[in-house]
mmCIF file of the N, C-alpha and C atoms, coordinates in Angstrom:
data_MODEL
# 
_entry.id   MODEL 
# 
loop_
_atom_site.group_PDB 
_atom_site.id 
_atom_site.type_symbol 
_atom_site.label_atom_id 
_atom_site.label_alt_id 
_atom_site.label_comp_id 
_atom_site.label_asym_id 
_atom_site.label_entity_id 
_atom_site.label_seq_id 
_atom_site.pdbx_PDB_ins_code 
_atom_site.Cartn_x 
_atom_site.Cartn_y 
_atom_site.Cartn_z 
_atom_site.occupancy 
_atom_site.B_iso_or_equiv 
_atom_site.pdbx_formal_charge 
_atom_site.auth_seq_id 
_atom_site.auth_comp_id 
_atom_site.auth_asym_id 
_atom_site.auth_atom_id 
_atom_site.pdbx_PDB_model_num 
ATOM 1   N N  . MET A 1 1  ? 51.543 38.888  56.218 1.00 0.00 ? 1  MET A N  1 
ATOM 2   C CA . MET A 1 1  ? 52.415 38.050  55.435 1.00 0.00 ? 1  MET A CA 1 
ATOM 3   C C  . MET A 1 1  ? 53.506 37.522  56.352 1.00 0.00 ? 1  MET A C  1 
ATOM 4   N N  . ASP A 1 2  ? 53.834 36.259  56.233 1.00 0.00 ? 2  ASP A N  1 
ATOM 5   C CA . ASP A 1 2  ? 54.854 35.613  57.052 1.00 0.00 ? 2  ASP A CA 1 
ATOM 6   C C  . ASP A 1 2  ? 56.253 36.020  56.577 1.00 0.00 ? 2  ASP A C  1 
ATOM 7   N N  . ILE A 1 3  ? 57.232 35.981  57.475 1.00 0.00 ? 3  ILE A N  1 
ATOM 8   C CA . ILE A 1 3  ? 58.600 36.386  57.149 1.00 0.00 ? 3  ILE A CA 1 
ATOM 9   C C  . ILE A 1 3  ? 59.145 35.583  55.977 1.00 0.00 ? 3  ILE A C  1 
ATOM 10  N N  . ALA A 1 4  ? 58.929 34.285  55.974 1.00 0.00 ? 4  ALA A N  1 
ATOM 11  C CA . ALA A 1 4  ? 59.446 33.453  54.889 1.00 0.00 ? 4  ALA A CA 1 
ATOM 12  C C  . ALA A 1 4  ? 58.885 33.897  53.547 1.00 0.00 ? 4  ALA A C  1 
ATOM 13  N N  . GLU A 1 5  ? 57.623 34.207  53.497 1.00 0.00 ? 5  GLU A N  1 
ATOM 14  C CA . GLU A 1 5  ? 56.996 34.676  52.265 1.00 0.00 ? 5  GLU A CA 1 
ATOM 15  C C  . GLU A 1 5  ? 57.477 36.082  51.916 1.00 0.00 ? 5  GLU A C  1 
ATOM 16  N N  . ALA A 1 6  ? 57.682 36.909  52.921 1.00 0.00 ? 6  ALA A N  1 
ATOM 17  C CA . ALA A 1 6  ? 58.130 38.281  52.693 1.00 0.00 ? 6  ALA A CA 1 
ATOM 18  C C  . ALA A 1 6  ? 59.519 38.326  52.072 1.00 0.00 ? 6  ALA A C  1 
ATOM 19  N N  . LYS A 1 7  ? 60.391 37.362  52.429 1.00 0.00 ? 7  LYS A N  1 
ATOM 20  C CA . LYS A 1 7  ? 61.736 37.322  51.851 1.00 0.00 ? 7  LYS A CA 1 
ATOM 21  C C  . LYS A 1 7  ? 61.677 37.202  50.334 1.00 0.00 ? 7  LYS A C  1 
ATOM 22  N N  . ASP A 1 8  ? 60.735 36.424  49.845 1.00 0.00 ? 8  ASP A N  1 
ATOM 23  C CA . ASP A 1 8  ? 60.620 36.214  48.404 1.00 0.00 ? 8  ASP A CA 1 
ATOM 24  C C  . ASP A 1 8  ? 59.954 37.374  47.673 1.00 0.00 ? 8  ASP A C  1 
ATOM 25  N N  . HIS A 1 9  ? 59.253 38.235  48.411 1.00 0.00 ? 9  HIS A N  1 
ATOM 26  C CA . HIS A 1 9  ? 58.484 39.316  47.789 1.00 0.00 ? 9  HIS A CA 1 
ATOM 27  C C  . HIS A 1 9  ? 58.871 40.700  48.295 1.00 0.00 ? 9  HIS A C  1 
ATOM 28  N N  . LEU A 1 10 ? 60.072 40.836  48.807 1.00 0.00 ? 10 LEU A N  1 
ATOM 29  C CA . LEU A 1 10 ? 60.465 42.117  49.412 1.00 0.00 ? 10 LEU A CA 1 
ATOM 30  C C  . LEU A 1 10 ? 60.346 43.301  48.451 1.00 0.00 ? 10 LEU A C  1 
ATOM 31  N N  . PRO A 1 11 ? 60.806 43.222  47.202 1.00 0.00 ? 11 PRO A N  1 
ATOM 32  C CA . PRO A 1 11 ? 60.644 44.388  46.314 1.00 0.00 ? 11 PRO A CA 1 
ATOM 33  C C  . PRO A 1 11 ? 59.187 44.808  46.137 1.00 0.00 ? 11 PRO A C  1 
ATOM 34  N N  . GLU A 1 12 ? 58.298 43.827  46.021 1.00 0.00 ? 12 GLU A N  1 
ATOM 35  C CA . GLU A 1 12 ? 56.881 44.148  45.862 1.00 0.00 ? 12 GLU A CA 1 
ATOM 36  C C  . GLU A 1 12 ? 56.314 44.777  47.135 1.00 0.00 ? 12 GLU A C  1 
ATOM 37  N N  . LEU A 1 13 ? 56.752 44.263  48.286 1.00 0.00 ? 13 LEU A N  1 
ATOM 38  C CA . LEU A 1 13 ? 56.280 44.815  49.563 1.00 0.00 ? 13 LEU A CA 1 
ATOM 39  C C  . LEU A 1 13 ? 56.747 46.252  49.739 1.00 0.00 ? 13 LEU A C  1 
ATOM 40  N N  . ILE A 1 14 ? 57.974 46.500  49.347 1.00 0.00 ? 14 ILE A N  1 
ATOM 41  C CA . ILE A 1 14 ? 58.500 47.876  49.435 1.00 0.00 ? 14 ILE A CA 1 
ATOM 42  C C  . ILE A 1 14 ? 57.699 48.789  48.509 1.00 0.00 ? 14 ILE A C  1 
ATOM 43  N N  . ALA A 1 15 ? 57.388 48.334  47.320 1.00 0.00 ? 15 ALA A N  1 
ATOM 44  C CA . ALA A 1 15 ? 56.595 49.139  46.381 1.00 0.00 ? 15 ALA A CA 1 
ATOM 45  C C  . ALA A 1 15 ? 55.222 49.449  46.962 1.00 0.00 ? 15 ALA A C  1 
ATOM 46  N N  . GLU A 1 16 ? 54.629 48.490  47.650 1.00 0.00 ? 16 GLU A N  1 
ATOM 47  C CA . GLU A 1 16 ? 53.336 48.733  48.288 1.00 0.00 ? 16 GLU A CA 1 
ATOM 48  C C  . GLU A 1 16 ? 53.466 49.801  49.378 1.00 0.00 ? 16 GLU A C  1 
ATOM 49  N N  . ALA A 1 17 ? 54.523 49.714  50.174 1.00 0.00 ? 17 ALA A N  1 
ATOM 50  C CA . ALA A 1 17 ? 54.731 50.699  51.243 1.00 0.00 ? 17 ALA A CA 1 
ATOM 51  C C  . ALA A 1 17 ? 54.954 52.089  50.651 1.00 0.00 ? 17 ALA A C  1 
ATOM 52  N N  . VAL A 1 18 ? 55.707 52.171  49.572 1.00 0.00 ? 18 VAL A N  1 
ATOM 53  C CA . VAL A 1 18 ? 55.967 53.462  48.921 1.00 0.00 ? 18 VAL A CA 1 
ATOM 54  C C  . VAL A 1 18 ? 54.674 54.063  48.389 1.00 0.00 ? 18 VAL A C  1 
ATOM 55  N N  . SER A 1 19 ? 53.748 53.218  47.962 1.00 0.00 ? 19 SER A N  1 
ATOM 56  C CA . SER A 1 19 ? 52.479 53.735  47.444 1.00 0.00 ? 19 SER A CA 1 
ATOM 57  C C  . SER A 1 19 ? 51.507 54.124  48.557 1.00 0.00 ? 19 SER A C  1 
ATOM 58  N N  . GLY A 1 20 ? 51.929 53.961  49.821 1.00 0.00 ? 20 GLY A N  1 
ATOM 59  C CA . GLY A 1 20 ? 51.103 54.428  50.928 1.00 0.00 ? 20 GLY A CA 1 
ATOM 60  C C  . GLY A 1 20 ? 50.443 53.330  51.743 1.00 0.00 ? 20 GLY A C  1 
ATOM 61  N N  . GLU A 1 21 ? 50.608 52.088  51.345 1.00 0.00 ? 21 GLU A N  1 
ATOM 62  C CA . GLU A 1 21 ? 50.001 50.997  52.099 1.00 0.00 ? 21 GLU A CA 1 
ATOM 63  C C  . GLU A 1 21 ? 50.900 50.587  53.263 1.00 0.00 ? 21 GLU A C  1 
ATOM 64  N N  . GLU A 1 22 ? 50.294 50.135  54.341 1.00 0.00 ? 22 GLU A N  1 
ATOM 65  C CA . GLU A 1 22 ? 51.047 49.572  55.451 1.00 0.00 ? 22 GLU A CA 1 
ATOM 66  C C  . GLU A 1 22 ? 51.146 48.074  55.230 1.00 0.00 ? 22 GLU A C  1 
ATOM 67  N N  . VAL A 1 23 ? 52.357 47.546  55.313 1.00 0.00 ? 23 VAL A N  1 
ATOM 68  C CA . VAL A 1 23 ? 52.583 46.124  55.108 1.00 0.00 ? 23 VAL A CA 1 
ATOM 69  C C  . VAL A 1 23 ? 53.039 45.537  56.443 1.00 0.00 ? 23 VAL A C  1 
ATOM 70  N N  . VAL A 1 24 ? 52.290 44.578  56.968 1.00 0.00 ? 24 VAL A N  1 
ATOM 71  C CA . VAL A 1 24 ? 52.630 43.953  58.241 1.00 0.00 ? 24 VAL A CA 1 
ATOM 72  C C  . VAL A 1 24 ? 53.195 42.572  57.971 1.00 0.00 ? 24 VAL A C  1 
ATOM 73  N N  . ILE A 1 25 ? 54.366 42.304  58.539 1.00 0.00 ? 25 ILE A N  1 
ATOM 74  C CA . ILE A 1 25 ? 55.014 41.007  58.404 1.00 0.00 ? 25 ILE A CA 1 
ATOM 75  C C  . ILE A 1 25 ? 54.908 40.288  59.741 1.00 0.00 ? 25 ILE A C  1 
ATOM 76  N N  . THR A 1 26 ? 54.549 39.010  59.668 1.00 0.00 ? 26 THR A N  1 
ATOM 77  C CA . THR A 1 26 ? 54.315 38.250  60.898 1.00 0.00 ? 26 THR A CA 1 
ATOM 78  C C  . THR A 1 26 ? 55.337 37.129  61.059 1.00 0.00 ? 26 THR A C  1 
ATOM 79  N N  . GLN A 1 27 ? 55.437 36.678  62.294 1.00 0.00 ? 27 GLN A N  1 
ATOM 80  C CA . GLN A 1 27 ? 56.240 35.507  62.617 1.00 0.00 ? 27 GLN A CA 1 
ATOM 81  C C  . GLN A 1 27 ? 55.454 34.709  63.643 1.00 0.00 ? 27 GLN A C  1 
ATOM 82  N N  . ASN A 1 28 ? 55.218 33.438  63.360 1.00 0.00 ? 28 ASN A N  1 
ATOM 83  C CA . ASN A 1 28 ? 54.387 32.603  64.230 1.00 0.00 ? 28 ASN A CA 1 
ATOM 84  C C  . ASN A 1 28 ? 53.013 33.240  64.453 1.00 0.00 ? 28 ASN A C  1 
ATOM 85  N N  . ASN A 1 29 ? 52.459 33.785  63.392 1.00 0.00 ? 29 ASN A N  1 
ATOM 86  C CA . ASN A 1 29 ? 51.137 34.418  63.418 1.00 0.00 ? 29 ASN A CA 1 
ATOM 87  C C  . ASN A 1 29 ? 51.050 35.647  64.331 1.00 0.00 ? 29 ASN A C  1 
ATOM 88  N N  . GLN A 1 30 ? 52.188 36.238  64.647 1.00 0.00 ? 30 GLN A N  1 
ATOM 89  C CA . GLN A 1 30 ? 52.222 37.456  65.459 1.00 0.00 ? 30 GLN A CA 1 
ATOM 90  C C  . GLN A 1 30 ? 52.872 38.562  64.630 1.00 0.00 ? 30 GLN A C  1 
ATOM 91  N N  . PRO A 1 31 ? 52.285 39.741  64.587 1.00 0.00 ? 31 PRO A N  1 
ATOM 92  C CA . PRO A 1 31 ? 52.910 40.843  63.838 1.00 0.00 ? 31 PRO A CA 1 
ATOM 93  C C  . PRO A 1 31 ? 54.236 41.244  64.490 1.00 0.00 ? 31 PRO A C  1 
ATOM 94  N N  . VAL A 1 32 ? 55.285 41.353  63.673 1.00 0.00 ? 32 VAL A N  1 
ATOM 95  C CA . VAL A 1 32 ? 56.599 41.726  64.200 1.00 0.00 ? 32 VAL A CA 1 
ATOM 96  C C  . VAL A 1 32 ? 57.196 42.945  63.504 1.00 0.00 ? 32 VAL A C  1 
ATOM 97  N N  . VAL A 1 33 ? 56.796 43.184  62.260 1.00 0.00 ? 33 VAL A N  1 
ATOM 98  C CA . VAL A 1 33 ? 57.371 44.293  61.500 1.00 0.00 ? 33 VAL A CA 1 
ATOM 99  C C  . VAL A 1 33 ? 56.275 44.944  60.671 1.00 0.00 ? 33 VAL A C  1 
ATOM 100 N N  . LYS A 1 34 ? 56.349 46.294  60.578 1.00 0.00 ? 34 LYS A N  1 
ATOM 101 C CA . LYS A 1 34 ? 55.410 47.015  59.717 1.00 0.00 ? 34 LYS A CA 1 
ATOM 102 C C  . LYS A 1 34 ? 56.235 47.894  58.783 1.00 0.00 ? 34 LYS A C  1 
ATOM 103 N N  . LEU A 1 35 ? 56.014 47.725  57.486 1.00 0.00 ? 35 LEU A N  1 
ATOM 104 C CA . LEU A 1 35 ? 56.667 48.581  56.498 1.00 0.00 ? 35 LEU A CA 1 
ATOM 105 C C  . LEU A 1 35 ? 55.733 49.745  56.182 1.00 0.00 ? 35 LEU A C  1 
ATOM 106 N N  . VAL A 1 36 ? 56.249 50.953  56.335 1.00 0.00 ? 36 VAL A N  1 
ATOM 107 C CA . VAL A 1 36 ? 55.481 52.152  56.014 1.00 0.00 ? 36 VAL A CA 1 
ATOM 108 C C  . VAL A 1 36 ? 56.401 53.138  55.312 1.00 0.00 ? 36 VAL A C  1 
ATOM 109 N N  . LEU A 1 37 ? 55.810 54.038  54.587 1.00 0.00 ? 37 LEU A N  1 
ATOM 110 C CA . LEU A 1 37 ? 56.567 55.078  53.907 1.00 0.00 ? 37 LEU A CA 1 
ATOM 111 C C  . LEU A 1 37 ? 57.125 56.060  54.929 1.00 0.00 ? 37 LEU A C  1 
ATOM 112 N N  . VAL A 1 38 ? 58.393 56.389  54.803 1.00 0.00 ? 38 VAL A N  1 
ATOM 113 C CA . VAL A 1 38 ? 59.010 57.379  55.684 1.00 0.00 ? 38 VAL A CA 1 
ATOM 114 C C  . VAL A 1 38 ? 58.646 58.762  55.150 1.00 0.00 ? 38 VAL A C  1 
ATOM 115 N N  . PRO A 1 39 ? 58.037 59.610  55.993 1.00 0.00 ? 39 PRO A N  1 
ATOM 116 C CA . PRO A 1 39 ? 57.652 60.948  55.504 1.00 0.00 ? 39 PRO A CA 1 
ATOM 117 C C  . PRO A 1 39 ? 58.884 61.785  55.166 1.00 0.00 ? 39 PRO A C  1 
ATOM 118 N N  . GLN A 1 40 ? 58.697 62.674  54.195 1.00 0.00 ? 40 GLN A N  1 
ATOM 119 C CA . GLN A 1 40 ? 59.786 63.563  53.806 1.00 0.00 ? 40 GLN A CA 1 
ATOM 120 C C  . GLN A 1 40 ? 60.158 64.467  54.974 1.00 0.00 ? 40 GLN A C  1 
ATOM 121 N N  . VAL A 1 41 ? 61.431 64.648  55.180 1.00 0.00 ? 41 VAL A N  1 
ATOM 122 C CA . VAL A 1 41 ? 61.915 65.509  56.252 1.00 0.00 ? 41 VAL A CA 1 
ATOM 123 C C  . VAL A 1 41 ? 61.894 66.949  55.755 1.00 0.00 ? 41 VAL A C  1 
ATOM 124 N N  . LYS A 1 42 ? 61.265 67.810  56.525 1.00 0.00 ? 42 LYS A N  1 
ATOM 125 C CA . LYS A 1 42 ? 61.238 69.221  56.157 1.00 0.00 ? 42 LYS A CA 1 
ATOM 126 C C  . LYS A 1 42 ? 62.611 69.823  56.424 1.00 0.00 ? 42 LYS A C  1 
ATOM 127 N N  . ARG A 1 43 ? 63.072 70.565  55.453 1.00 0.00 ? 43 ARG A N  1 
ATOM 128 C CA . ARG A 1 43 ? 64.361 71.234  55.639 1.00 0.00 ? 43 ARG A CA 1 
ATOM 129 C C  . ARG A 1 43 ? 64.178 72.409  56.580 1.00 0.00 ? 43 ARG A C  1 
ATOM 130 N N  . ARG A 1 44 ? 65.171 72.639  57.392 1.00 0.00 ? 44 ARG A N  1 
ATOM 131 C CA . ARG A 1 44 ? 65.120 73.771  58.318 1.00 0.00 ? 44 ARG A CA 1 
ATOM 132 C C  . ARG A 1 44 ? 65.285 75.067  57.534 1.00 0.00 ? 44 ARG A C  1 
ATOM 133 N N  . ARG A 1 45 ? 64.579 76.079  57.996 1.00 0.00 ? 45 ARG A N  1 
ATOM 134 C CA . ARG A 1 45 ? 64.713 77.375  57.339 1.00 0.00 ? 45 ARG A CA 1 
ATOM 135 C C  . ARG A 1 45 ? 66.110 77.927  57.586 1.00 0.00 ? 45 ARG A C  1 
ATOM 136 N N  . GLN A 1 46 ? 66.621 78.630  56.591 1.00 0.00 ? 46 GLN A N  1 
ATOM 137 C CA . GLN A 1 46 ? 67.939 79.221  56.713 1.00 0.00 ? 46 GLN A CA 1 
ATOM 138 C C  . GLN A 1 46 ? 67.812 80.725  56.496 1.00 0.00 ? 46 GLN A C  1 
ATOM 139 N N  . ALA A 1 47 ? 68.245 81.472  57.475 1.00 0.00 ? 47 ALA A N  1 
ATOM 140 C CA . ALA A 1 47 ? 68.155 82.930  57.387 1.00 0.00 ? 47 ALA A CA 1 
ATOM 141 C C  . ALA A 1 47 ? 68.934 83.430  56.175 1.00 0.00 ? 47 ALA A C  1 
ATOM 142 N N  . GLY A 1 48 ? 68.318 84.319  55.419 1.00 0.00 ? 48 GLY A N  1 
ATOM 143 C CA . GLY A 1 48 ? 68.965 84.933  54.271 1.00 0.00 ? 48 GLY A CA 1 
ATOM 144 C C  . GLY A 1 48 ? 68.889 84.123  52.993 1.00 0.00 ? 48 GLY A C  1 
ATOM 145 N N  . SER A 1 49 ? 68.157 83.020  53.004 1.00 0.00 ? 49 SER A N  1 
ATOM 146 C CA . SER A 1 49 ? 68.119 82.166  51.813 1.00 0.00 ? 49 SER A CA 1 
ATOM 147 C C  . SER A 1 49 ? 67.386 82.819  50.642 1.00 0.00 ? 49 SER A C  1 
ATOM 148 N N  . ALA A 1 50 ? 66.568 83.836  50.889 1.00 0.00 ? 50 ALA A N  1 
ATOM 149 C CA . ALA A 1 50 ? 65.842 84.511  49.813 1.00 0.00 ? 50 ALA A CA 1 
ATOM 150 C C  . ALA A 1 50 ? 66.471 85.863  49.461 1.00 0.00 ? 50 ALA A C  1 
ATOM 151 N N  . LYS A 1 51 ? 67.657 86.103  49.959 1.00 0.00 ? 51 LYS A N  1 
ATOM 152 C CA . LYS A 1 51 ? 68.315 87.383  49.703 1.00 0.00 ? 51 LYS A CA 1 
ATOM 153 C C  . LYS A 1 51 ? 68.456 87.606  48.198 1.00 0.00 ? 51 LYS A C  1 
ATOM 154 N N  . GLY A 1 52 ? 68.015 88.792  47.750 1.00 0.00 ? 52 GLY A N  1 
ATOM 155 C CA . GLY A 1 52 ? 68.098 89.147  46.345 1.00 0.00 ? 52 GLY A CA 1 
ATOM 156 C C  . GLY A 1 52 ? 66.893 88.725  45.516 1.00 0.00 ? 52 GLY A C  1 
ATOM 157 N N  . LEU A 1 53 ? 65.983 87.961  46.088 1.00 0.00 ? 53 LEU A N  1 
ATOM 158 C CA . LEU A 1 53 ? 64.814 87.515  45.350 1.00 0.00 ? 53 LEU A CA 1 
ATOM 159 C C  . LEU A 1 53 ? 63.669 88.527  45.403 1.00 0.00 ? 53 LEU A C  1 
ATOM 160 N N  . VAL A 1 54 ? 63.671 89.386  46.398 1.00 0.00 ? 54 VAL A N  1 
ATOM 161 C CA . VAL A 1 54 ? 62.595 90.360  46.565 1.00 0.00 ? 54 VAL A CA 1 
ATOM 162 C C  . VAL A 1 54 ? 63.193 91.755  46.471 1.00 0.00 ? 54 VAL A C  1 
ATOM 163 N N  . THR A 1 55 ? 62.558 92.607  45.657 1.00 0.00 ? 55 THR A N  1 
ATOM 164 C CA . THR A 1 55 ? 63.001 93.996  45.563 1.00 0.00 ? 55 THR A CA 1 
ATOM 165 C C  . THR A 1 55 ? 61.808 94.907  45.804 1.00 0.00 ? 55 THR A C  1 
ATOM 166 N N  . ILE A 1 56 ? 62.086 96.073  46.355 1.00 0.00 ? 56 ILE A N  1 
ATOM 167 C CA . ILE A 1 56 ? 61.046 97.066  46.625 1.00 0.00 ? 56 ILE A CA 1 
ATOM 168 C C  . ILE A 1 56 ? 61.394 98.316  45.828 1.00 0.00 ? 56 ILE A C  1 
ATOM 169 N N  . SER A 1 57 ? 60.440 98.814  45.076 1.00 0.00 ? 57 SER A N  1 
ATOM 170 C CA . SER A 1 57 ? 60.707 99.993  44.255 1.00 0.00 ? 57 SER A CA 1 
ATOM 171 C C  . SER A 1 57 ? 60.898 101.230 45.134 1.00 0.00 ? 57 SER A C  1 
ATOM 172 N N  . ASP A 1 58 ? 61.568 102.222 44.582 1.00 0.00 ? 58 ASP A N  1 
ATOM 173 C CA . ASP A 1 58 ? 61.859 103.449 45.336 1.00 0.00 ? 58 ASP A CA 1 
ATOM 174 C C  . ASP A 1 58 ? 60.596 104.193 45.743 1.00 0.00 ? 58 ASP A C  1 
ATOM 175 N N  . ASP A 1 59 ? 59.532 104.100 44.961 1.00 0.00 ? 59 ASP A N  1 
ATOM 176 C CA . ASP A 1 59 ? 58.303 104.825 45.262 1.00 0.00 ? 59 ASP A CA 1 
ATOM 177 C C  . ASP A 1 59 ? 57.271 103.942 45.985 1.00 0.00 ? 59 ASP A C  1 
ATOM 178 N N  . PHE A 1 60 ? 57.716 102.914 46.648 1.00 0.00 ? 60 PHE A N  1 
ATOM 179 C CA . PHE A 1 60 ? 56.830 101.963 47.316 1.00 0.00 ? 60 PHE A CA 1 
ATOM 180 C C  . PHE A 1 60 ? 55.861 102.641 48.276 1.00 0.00 ? 60 PHE A C  1 
ATOM 181 N N  . ASP A 1 61 ? 56.336 103.581 49.054 1.00 0.00 ? 61 ASP A N  1 
ATOM 182 C CA . ASP A 1 61 ? 55.481 104.203 50.067 1.00 0.00 ? 61 ASP A CA 1 
ATOM 183 C C  . ASP A 1 61 ? 54.846 105.514 49.596 1.00 0.00 ? 61 ASP A C  1 
ATOM 184 N N  . GLU A 1 62 ? 54.957 105.813 48.319 1.00 0.00 ? 62 GLU A N  1 
ATOM 185 C CA . GLU A 1 62 ? 54.306 107.001 47.769 1.00 0.00 ? 62 GLU A CA 1 
ATOM 186 C C  . GLU A 1 62 ? 52.811 106.718 47.603 1.00 0.00 ? 62 GLU A C  1 
ATOM 187 N N  . PRO A 1 63 ? 51.966 107.721 47.738 1.00 0.00 ? 63 PRO A N  1 
ATOM 188 C CA . PRO A 1 63 ? 50.524 107.513 47.534 1.00 0.00 ? 63 PRO A CA 1 
ATOM 189 C C  . PRO A 1 63 ? 50.230 107.083 46.099 1.00 0.00 ? 63 PRO A C  1 
ATOM 190 N N  . LEU A 1 64 ? 49.238 106.270 45.947 1.00 0.00 ? 64 LEU A N  1 
ATOM 191 C CA . LEU A 1 64 ? 48.841 105.830 44.615 1.00 0.00 ? 64 LEU A CA 1 
ATOM 192 C C  . LEU A 1 64 ? 48.192 106.982 43.862 1.00 0.00 ? 64 LEU A C  1 
ATOM 193 N N  . GLU A 1 65 ? 48.430 107.027 42.572 1.00 0.00 ? 65 GLU A N  1 
ATOM 194 C CA . GLU A 1 65 ? 47.905 108.105 41.738 1.00 0.00 ? 65 GLU A CA 1 
ATOM 195 C C  . GLU A 1 65 ? 46.385 108.215 41.849 1.00 0.00 ? 65 GLU A C  1 
ATOM 196 N N  . ASP A 1 66 ? 45.680 107.095 41.953 1.00 0.00 ? 66 ASP A N  1 
ATOM 197 C CA . ASP A 1 66 ? 44.217 107.100 42.028 1.00 0.00 ? 66 ASP A CA 1 
ATOM 198 C C  . ASP A 1 66 ? 43.691 107.746 43.312 1.00 0.00 ? 66 ASP A C  1 
ATOM 199 N N  . PHE A 1 67 ? 44.509 107.824 44.342 1.00 0.00 ? 67 PHE A N  1 
ATOM 200 C CA . PHE A 1 67 ? 44.054 108.349 45.635 1.00 0.00 ? 67 PHE A CA 1 
ATOM 201 C C  . PHE A 1 67 ? 44.628 109.724 45.968 1.00 0.00 ? 67 PHE A C  1 
ATOM 202 N N  . ARG A 1 68 ? 45.372 110.305 45.075 1.00 0.00 ? 68 ARG A N  1 
ATOM 203 C CA . ARG A 1 68 ? 46.010 111.607 45.347 1.00 0.00 ? 68 ARG A CA 1 
ATOM 204 C C  . ARG A 1 68 ? 44.967 112.667 45.714 1.00 0.00 ? 68 ARG A C  1 
ATOM 205 N N  . GLU A 1 69 ? 43.797 112.697 45.058 1.00 0.00 ? 69 GLU A N  1 
ATOM 206 C CA . GLU A 1 69 ? 42.795 113.725 45.321 1.00 0.00 ? 69 GLU A CA 1 
ATOM 207 C C  . GLU A 1 69 ? 42.238 113.612 46.734 1.00 0.00 ? 69 GLU A C  1 
ATOM 208 N N  . TYR A 1 70 ? 42.289 112.439 47.355 1.00 0.00 ? 70 TYR A N  1 
ATOM 209 C CA . TYR A 1 70 ? 41.773 112.273 48.711 1.00 0.00 ? 70 TYR A CA 1 
ATOM 210 C C  . TYR A 1 70 ? 42.778 112.679 49.768 1.00 0.00 ? 70 TYR A C  1 
ATOM 211 N N  . ILE A 1 71 ? 44.044 112.712 49.396 1.00 0.00 ? 71 ILE A N  1 
ATOM 212 C CA . ILE A 1 71 ? 45.107 113.007 50.359 1.00 0.00 ? 71 ILE A CA 1 
ATOM 213 C C  . ILE A 1 71 ? 45.341 114.503 50.472 1.00 0.00 ? 71 ILE A C  1 
ATOM 214 N N  . THR A 1 72 ? 45.190 115.272 49.395 1.00 0.00 ? 72 THR A N  1 
ATOM 215 C CA . THR A 1 72 ? 45.517 116.697 49.443 1.00 0.00 ? 72 THR A CA 1 
ATOM 216 C C  . THR A 1 72 ? 44.347 117.542 49.873 1.00 0.00 ? 72 THR A C  1 
# 
């Protein structure tokens, strides 16, 4: 699509890019701009962000009742 035409259809072109299509804009029949969706930026992990979400019971390391006969 030529720049002059793209000026009149910019909202539609942006919608196409958001839906995953690559939109190439030309000038003098040469590609000059490509509209693409910007990928989501992954947030950096933060130490301690899950604090309090996981708990371990007091008997966590005790043998399971079903296996007691094999242990003694």
